C-alpha positions, 0 to 999 in steps of 0.5 A: 586837720586844721580845715576839719576843725574849722569846718566841723568844730571837732576831729576824731584822730588816732595819734601815732606818737608815744608821748601820751603813753600810758594814757593814749596808746599809739595807733590803737586809741582814738582821741576826740578833739574839739576846736580850741575856742580860746579857753584851756586850763591846767591839765587839759590835753591839747593839740598844738602846732609847733613852729616847724609845723608838726602837730603835737598832743600834750598836756598843759602843766601850767599857764604862765604870762609868756605862754603854756607849759606842756609835757607829754604823759610819757615824758618829763621834759617840759616845753615852755612858751607855747602860745595860745595861737598855736593851740588848735584843739582840746581833747574831750575824751578818747576811745580805748578799744570800744570804750569811750572815756570822757575827760570829766569821768572820775577815773580819768580825773584820778589818773590826771591828778596822780600823773601830774602830781608825780611829775618829779618822780615821772622819770623813774616811773617811766623807766620802770614802765619801759623796762616792764614792757620790754620784759613782757614783750620777750 
């Protein structure tokens, strides 16, 4: 993954984890990631590498002097102190089924504002979302 980013400047990947639900569905949606060039802003979705060498796709919630504060859309616990050197790529958009959704599109920006501003209520929203999905799948 890192080699492809260095050589091509971008990768297209299908995330497998559930941390970015409901926006990105694991094994169904694909993300377009552009090599990190040192600039990331609040609410960007970034691919970074943790100290244990796992790759994670999460959203930037804040930029502090000691590092980035990140969190998955399907989570409410923030991860503090992610360093600039750990960030490998920034999401440019994603494919949901056959449709491409750019991170600058109106619907995406609306989702981002709503979802990030509701972080304090996210635990309740996510528990409700998970309950509804369980009911729906039975």
